[in-house]
N, C-alpha and C positions, 0 to 999 in steps of 0.2 A: 229785585225792583222794590222801591220803597213803598211802604204802606200807606194808604189814603188816611189823613188824620180824621179822627172822629170828630163830628161837629157838635156844638152845643145845641140843645133842645131849641126850636123854633116855637113849639106849642107846650101846654102843660094841661093835665086834667084840671077841669073846673072843680072848685070846691063846693059849690052850691049845686050843680046840675049833674048827676051821676050819668056818666057816659059821655059827656060833652068835653071838648076842648077848647082852650083859649089862647090865642097868641101871647107870646112873651119875647122878651129881648134880652140878650146878656152883654154886659159891657165891663170894662175895667173900671174900678172905682177912682173918682178924683177926690180931691179936697173938697170941691164944690158939692159932691154928692153926700160927704160925710156931714157937711154942714147943713145941707137941706134935710138930711134924716134927723140929725139932733134937733132942729127947730120944728119939724113938722110931724115927725114919728115920736121920737124918743121922749119928748115931753109929755106924751100920751101914754107910752108904755111905762113910764115911771110910776103912774097911778095903778098898775095892774100887779096885785100881789101874786107870787108864785111864778113871774116871769123871771128866768135866769139872766135875761138882758136888760131887766128894767133899770139898772143904775149905769150902764155903759155910756160913755161918751166917744163917739166914733172921730170926732175932730181931733180928740187926744190919742186914741188908739191907733189910728191909721199912720201917722208918722213915728209913734212910739215903737209899734210892731216892725216896722220896715228897718228901723233902725236896732232893734234888738236882734233880729234874725241875721241882718248884715253881719253884725259883730260876731256871729257864730259861723259865718261862712255860708249862710243860707239866704234864700230870698222869699218874700211874701208875695202872694197873688191876691189882690183884693178884688172882688167882684161885685156887681149890683145886677139884680134880676128887675126887669121893668114889667109892668103890666100895662094893659091897654085900657085907658077910660073908654067910656061910651062915645065920647066926641072923637075918639081916635088919638088921643094925646097920651104920650107915654108917663107913665108914673112910677117912681122908685117903689117896689114891693118888698125887696128882701136885700140884705147886705150879708157879705162873708168875707174873712181873711183866711186865706190858706197859706199854710208853709210848704214850700217846694222841697222835695228831697228830703224829707223827715224820715227817721227810722221807723221801719214797719213794727208795729207793736208787737206782734207775735215772734218771740225770739226763737221759735222752732224753726221759722223760715225767715232767716235775716235777709234785708234788703232794704230798698229805698220805697217810701209812699208818699202821699200828699196827707197833710193834717189839717183838719177844719179847726182852726184856733178860735175863731168867733163867728157866730152866724145868728141873724136876727131877721124875723119876718114881721111884717105888718099885719094888724088884725083886719078882719073884713070890714069892721066898723070904721077904722081908720082909712082904708082904701075907698070906701063909700063915700068919704068926705071930699075926696078928689076924683069923683066920678066914675070909679070903678065898681060896676054893679055886680059884675061877674069876675070874682077873683080867681087867679090860678092856684094850684097846689104849689106851695113855695119851699118848704122843708126839702121835699122829694127833689125839686128841682135843684136846690142848692147842693145837695149830695151828689146828683148826676153831674153837675158841673165839675165837680172834685174829680169824680171817675173819669170824666173826659180829659181833663188836664193830665191826670196820673197816667192813662194808657197812652197818651200822645207823647208823654216825656219818657216812656220806656219802663214805667213802673206797674205795668200790667194792671192798672185800675186800683192797685191797693190804696186804701186810705184808712186814716184813724181820726178819733176825735175822743173828747172827753165831756161827758154830760154834766155840766155843772151842778153843784149840790142844790143850789138854789132852785133848780128846775124841780126838785122833788122827784117823786114816783112817776109822774105824768111824763116827764122828759125821758126818764129811763124806758118806760113803756113804748115810747114812740120809737127810739132807736132799737130796741129790742125786736120790734115788728121787721126791721129792715137790715140790721147789721149783726155781726157776731159780737158778743160781749166776750171780753177778756176776764178769765176768772181773776178774782182776788189774790188767790194764791200763787198766780204766775207772776214771774219778775217782769219789770219793763226792760226793755234794751238800756244797756249802759250809759249811753248819751243822756237818757232822760232821768233827771235826779229828783224824782219825786215818788211818793208811796203810790202803790197802786191800790186805789181805794174801792175797786169793783165797779167803776163808772167809766171805764174805758171801753170804747167799741171801735171794731175795724171791718174792713172788707179784705179778705185774701183775694188770691187769683181767681179762685172759682166764684166766690159771691160777687166779686166785681164783674165778672163775664155775665153772670146771670143779670145783676141789675142794668148793666149797660145793654143787653139784649132787650130787656123790658123798656129801656128808653128810647131804643132805636125807633119806634113808631111816632116819636114826637120830634125828630131832629128834621 
């Protein structure tokens, strides 16, 4: 009997109210979403030093990423996390572009995984401009989305990502608290032609199962 697909989260922990949950919605990203983000969010993120995503252009990245991965025989899955404004209106709160069927970063356990290529979240201040006074946790939701797609695609929830150097130690600390860090001395899978700078993170089968179980209460 086929297993029931794991669903995206419908709620997320509130960032400002401990123990509270808020509603969210997940959708596939469109060109209109990328344009809205660049106009309404990216123009403000660019003013924040230390943000790894401050110079990104989603209207450029979205088609470019799709084309690059298609040329390599892989597909991208771009997603939007929506928050609910106090009025009930949906507001784009986070963006991510994932690579499907990417090599699992841990060469000791070869296989396929999902890779978080780009991820960006709106600040509380930006969301407040659009009427979201109780913003959800966004980074964890983007990671959970990737776990869900990975497990449903037969990759056991495995995922990988690279913490951009522009994010500094703060970004490293964020991922260290959630994922496994690939030692800098460990080689990357042969299809990945770049140096391991020690900023790669991943979830193996066990870590993915743990994170998915923690997220089940929000589905």
